[in-house]
C-alpha positions as CSV (number, residue, x, y, z in Angstrom):
1,X,23.5,52.0,36.1
2,X,21.2,50.2,33.1
3,X,24.3,47.8,32.0
4,X,24.7,46.7,35.3
5,X,20.9,46.3,35.8
6,X,20.9,44.4,32.8
7,X,23.9,42.3,33.5
8,X,22.3,41.2,37.0
9,X,19.2,40.8,34.9
10,X,20.7,38.1,33.1
11,X,22.2,36.5,35.6
12,X,18.8,36.0,37.1
13,X,17.1,34.4,34.5
14,X,20.3,32.2,34.0
15,X,19.9,30.9,37.6
16,X,16.0,30.7,36.9
17,X,16.3,28.6,33.9
18,X,19.3,26.4,35.8
19,X,17.0,25.9,38.7
20,X,13.8,24.9,36.5
21,X,16.6,22.7,34.6
22,X,17.6,20.6,38.0
23,X,14.3,20.4,39.2
24,X,12.9,18.7,35.9
25,X,15.4,16.2,36.0
26,X,15.3,15.7,39.6
27,X,11.4,15.0,38.9
28,X,12.1,13.1,35.3
29,X,14.7,10.8,37.5
30,X,12.4,9.8,40.4
31,X,8.4,9.8,38.8
32,X,8.7,6.8,37.5
33,X,8.1,3.9,39.7
34,X,10.2,0.5,39.4
35,X,8.8,-2.7,38.2
36,X,8.0,-4.9,40.1
37,X,6.2,-8.0,40.6
38,X,2.2,-6.3,40.8
39,X,3.7,-3.9,37.2
40,X,4.6,-7.6,35.8
41,X,1.0,-9.2,36.5
42,X,-0.1,-7.2,33.9
43,X,2.0,-9.0,31.2
44,X,1.4,-11.7,28.9
45,X,4.5,-14.6,29.1
46,X,6.2,-15.8,31.8
47,X,9.2,-14.8,34.0
48,X,12.5,-16.6,35.1
49,X,15.3,-15.4,37.3
50,X,18.6,-15.3,35.9
51,X,22.0,-13.4,37.4
52,X,21.1,-10.4,36.8
53,X,17.6,-10.2,37.3
54,X,14.1,-11.5,36.4
55,X,13.7,-12.0,32.2
56,X,10.3,-12.1,30.9
57,X,10.1,-14.1,28.4
58,X,7.4,-16.6,26.2
59,X,7.6,-20.1,24.4
60,X,5.2,-22.0,22.3
61,X,5.6,-24.8,20.2
62,X,6.1,-28.9,21.5
63,X,9.6,-29.4,23.0
64,X,10.4,-31.9,21.6
65,X,10.8,-29.6,18.1
66,X,13.8,-27.3,17.0
67,X,14.0,-24.3,18.7
68,X,13.4,-21.2,16.9
69,X,14.9,-17.8,19.2
70,X,13.5,-14.3,18.3
71,X,15.9,-11.6,19.3
72,X,14.3,-7.9,19.5
73,X,16.6,-4.5,19.0
74,X,18.1,-1.8,21.2
75,X,14.6,-0.1,22.1
76,X,10.9,-2.1,21.1
77,X,10.5,-5.5,23.6
78,X,9.6,-8.9,22.4
79,X,6.1,-7.6,21.0
80,X,8.0,-6.5,17.8
81,X,7.6,-10.4,17.0
82,X,3.7,-10.7,17.1
83,X,3.0,-10.9,13.9
84,X,6.2,-14.0,13.6
85,X,5.5,-16.9,16.7
86,X,2.5,-18.4,15.3
87,X,3.7,-18.7,11.9
88,X,6.7,-20.7,12.9
89,X,4.8,-22.9,15.5
90,X,2.5,-24.1,13.2
91,X,5.6,-25.0,10.6
92,X,7.0,-27.5,13.6
93,X,9.0,-25.0,15.8
94,X,9.2,-24.3,19.0
95,X,9.6,-20.5,19.5
96,X,11.2,-18.8,22.0
97,X,11.2,-14.9,22.3
98,X,12.2,-12.7,25.4
99,X,12.7,-9.6,26.5
100,X,16.7,-7.7,27.2
101,X,17.3,-6.6,30.6
102,X,16.0,-3.1,30.6
103,X,13.2,-3.6,28.0
104,X,9.6,-4.9,28.4
105,X,9.3,-6.5,31.6
106,X,12.5,-7.7,32.1
107,X,14.6,-6.2,35.1
108,X,16.4,-2.8,34.1
109,X,19.6,-3.9,36.3
110,X,22.2,-1.5,37.4
111,X,25.0,-2.7,35.0
112,X,26.9,-1.7,32.0
113,X,25.0,-2.9,29.1
114,X,27.5,-4.4,26.5
115,X,28.4,-7.5,24.5
116,X,28.6,-9.7,27.7
117,X,25.6,-8.8,29.3
118,X,23.8,-9.5,25.9
119,X,24.8,-12.5,25.3
120,X,25.2,-13.6,29.0
121,X,21.7,-13.1,29.0
122,X,20.5,-15.2,25.9
123,X,23.1,-18.2,26.8
124,X,22.1,-18.4,31.2
125,X,18.1,-18.2,29.5
126,X,18.6,-21.2,27.3
127,X,20.7,-23.0,29.8
128,X,18.1,-22.5,32.5
129,X,15.2,-23.0,30.3
130,X,17.0,-26.3,29.4
131,X,16.8,-25.9,25.5
132,X,19.3,-28.2,24.5
133,X,21.4,-26.6,21.4
134,X,21.8,-25.9,18.6
135,X,19.1,-23.6,18.1
136,X,18.1,-21.4,15.0
137,X,18.9,-17.3,15.8
138,X,16.5,-15.1,13.9
139,X,17.9,-11.5,14.8
140,X,16.2,-7.9,13.9
141,X,18.6,-4.7,14.2
142,X,20.5,-4.7,16.9
143,X,19.0,-8.1,17.9
144,X,20.8,-9.2,15.1
145,X,24.1,-7.8,16.3
146,X,23.3,-9.4,19.7
147,X,22.9,-12.8,17.8
148,X,26.1,-12.4,15.5
149,X,27.9,-11.9,18.5
150,X,26.5,-15.2,19.9
151,X,26.6,-17.1,17.2
152,X,30.6,-16.0,16.7
153,X,31.2,-17.0,20.7
154,X,28.9,-20.5,20.6
155,X,29.0,-21.7,17.2
156,X,28.0,-24.9,18.4
157,X,24.8,-23.9,19.7
158,X,23.8,-22.2,16.7
159,X,22.4,-24.3,13.3
160,X,20.9,-21.3,11.3
161,X,21.4,-17.2,11.6
162,X,18.7,-15.3,10.2
163,X,19.1,-11.5,10.5
164,X,16.6,-8.4,9.8
165,X,18.4,-5.1,8.9
166,X,21.1,-5.9,11.4
167,X,23.2,-3.7,13.4
168,X,27.2,-3.8,13.2
169,X,28.4,-1.9,10.7
170,X,29.1,1.9,10.8
171,X,26.0,5.0,9.9
172,X,26.2,8.1,10.6
173,X,25.2,8.8,14.2
174,X,22.5,11.5,14.4
175,X,23.4,14.6,16.6
176,X,21.4,13.1,19.3
177,X,23.3,9.9,19.7
178,X,27.0,11.3,19.8
179,X,25.5,14.0,22.8
180,X,23.5,11.6,24.7
181,X,27.2,9.5,24.5
182,X,28.6,12.4,26.9
183,X,28.5,11.8,29.9
184,X,26.7,13.6,32.7
185,X,25.6,15.5,29.6
186,X,24.0,12.3,28.1
187,X,22.0,11.2,31.7
188,X,20.6,14.7,31.8
189,X,19.3,14.5,27.9
190,X,18.2,11.3,28.4
191,X,16.1,11.6,31.9
192,X,14.2,14.8,30.1
193,X,13.7,13.7,26.1
194,X,14.7,10.1,26.7
195,X,11.2,8.9,26.1
196,X,10.1,11.2,23.3
197,X,13.6,10.7,21.7
198,X,12.9,6.9,21.5
199,X,9.1,7.3,20.5
200,X,10.0,9.4,17.9
201,X,12.8,6.4,16.6
202,X,9.6,4.2,16.2
203,X,7.9,5.8,14.3
204,X,10.8,6.8,11.5
205,X,11.1,2.8,11.5
206,X,7.2,2.1,10.0
207,X,6.1,2.9,6.7
208,X,2.8,2.5,7.2
209,X,1.4,4.8,9.7
210,X,-2.4,3.9,10.4
211,X,0.0,0.8,12.3
212,X,1.9,3.2,14.3
213,X,-0.8,3.9,17.3
214,X,-1.8,0.3,18.5
215,X,2.2,-0.3,18.0
216,X,2.6,2.4,20.4
217,X,0.0,1.8,23.3
218,X,1.6,-1.3,23.7
219,X,5.3,0.6,23.9
220,X,4.2,2.8,26.2
221,X,3.7,0.1,28.8
222,X,7.1,-0.5,30.0
223,X,8.2,3.0,29.5
224,X,6.1,3.7,32.8
225,X,8.8,2.2,34.9
226,X,12.3,2.9,36.0
227,X,15.4,2.1,34.6
228,X,14.5,1.7,30.4
229,X,16.9,4.7,30.0
230,X,19.3,3.8,31.2
231,X,19.9,0.6,29.8
232,X,19.6,2.4,26.4
233,X,21.8,4.8,27.2
234,X,24.6,2.5,28.4
235,X,23.7,0.3,25.9
236,X,24.3,3.2,23.2
237,X,27.7,3.5,25.1
238,X,28.9,0.4,25.7
239,X,27.4,-2.1,22.9
240,X,29.7,-0.5,20.2
241,X,26.9,-1.9,18.2
242,X,27.6,0.0,15.0
243,X,31.8,-2.1,15.2
244,X,31.6,-5.4,14.5
245,X,32.7,-6.0,11.5
246,X,35.5,-8.5,13.0
247,X,32.7,-10.7,14.1
248,X,30.4,-11.0,11.3
249,X,33.8,-12.2,8.7
250,X,34.5,-14.3,11.6
251,X,30.7,-16.0,10.6
252,X,31.6,-15.9,7.2
253,X,34.1,-18.1,7.8
254,X,31.9,-20.2,9.9
255,X,30.2,-21.1,6.7
256,X,27.1,-21.7,8.8
257,X,23.8,-21.2,6.6
258,X,22.5,-17.2,7.0
259,X,19.3,-15.7,6.0
260,X,19.7,-11.7,5.7
261,X,16.9,-9.8,5.0
262,X,16.6,-5.7,4.4
263,X,14.0,-3.0,3.5
264,X,14.9,-1.1,0.7
265,X,12.9,2.3,2.4
266,X,14.6,1.4,5.5
267,X,15.3,5.0,7.8
268,X,16.9,3.8,10.5
269,X,19.9,1.1,9.2
270,X,20.6,2.2,5.4
271,X,19.8,-0.4,2.8
272,X,23.2,-0.1,1.8
273,X,24.4,-1.5,4.6
274,X,23.6,-4.9,3.4
275,X,26.5,-4.7,0.8
276,X,28.7,-5.0,4.0
277,X,27.1,-7.5,5.2
278,X,27.3,-9.6,2.2
279,X,31.0,-8.9,1.5
280,X,31.9,-10.4,5.5
281,X,29.0,-13.7,4.8
282,X,29.6,-14.6,1.2
283,X,27.7,-17.3,1.1
284,X,23.9,-15.8,2.7
285,X,20.8,-15.5,1.2
286,X,19.7,-12.1,0.5
287,X,16.1,-11.0,0.2
288,X,15.4,-7.5,-0.1
289,X,11.9,-6.3,0.2
290,X,11.1,-3.6,-1.9
291,X,8.8,-0.5,0.1
292,X,9.7,-1.9,3.7
293,X,11.3,0.0,6.3
294,X,13.1,-1.1,9.5
295,X,10.2,-3.0,10.7
296,X,10.1,-6.2,8.7
297,X,8.5,-8.7,10.8
298,X,6.0,-6.9,12.3
299,X,4.7,-4.6,8.9
300,X,5.6,-7.0,6.4
301,X,5.0,-10.8,8.1
302,X,3.0,-11.8,4.7
303,X,6.6,-11.4,3.0
304,X,9.1,-12.5,5.8
305,X,7.4,-15.5,7.6
306,X,7.3,-18.0,4.2
307,X,10.4,-17.2,3.4
308,X,12.3,-17.6,6.8
309,X,10.0,-21.0,7.3
310,X,11.7,-22.0,4.4
311,X,14.7,-20.7,4.9
312,X,15.0,-22.9,8.8
313,X,12.7,-26.0,7.4
314,X,16.0,-26.4,5.0
């Protein structure tokens, strides 16, 4: 009798836990409002309609100047370039930065976030804004992978390429990343813990914690709206950003000017991966930043900006 009672209690507890998780999942997937026109009124910059939705962007500098395009990474939207854009404009460039689909104040379409999507978004943005190639591309982290893909596919559209701790080569994935790539389980985990996990990753990118609070406040604003988690999850599953070695080796054959930055204390993408990029692109110029983490342009603009301006101006 005692065993039967204990078994019944365990079943009841299991059912209650499952119900609680189900309710939490339903709440997490329906609680956030959609990003709409009213929500965008609080955003700086401009908006333009492309084939997959509205894209948030900013462009500064004279229309006659050479164009530099800044491409952000996996999660942080275009404000990651706040400390770089003015320096480039002052150096005589026209500078464009934008939010990827699913990030910042760009639309969050329910599509596959693969290489074709990111390439198409950048191509359409340049064409719709009537920006004449070639342009200079600057990409950080996943944005470096996107910039590399774009340069590989459209070599005549890119004059120079600058990469800041770019994705593209194998790294040891955390248990969290491996779990969210599993169908259904990933959706469940992202709905319940996605925002917290991403914010934890943001903290890992910093070496100056005193700068984190202001950064997080900006980062959290677009998190209020639905679709961010879906975009991150689809990107992790379909961009295959850690298997782009062939792309980088093709860039090495282009002999296009390439500048590579990497922070010695990077905890997101290992510093050792700079050797893999240099092996693929032997002619590149390499800048190691001692004491820096992953957010090179944001935390170390006083080092990055002069080097970047000189490289692009040569």
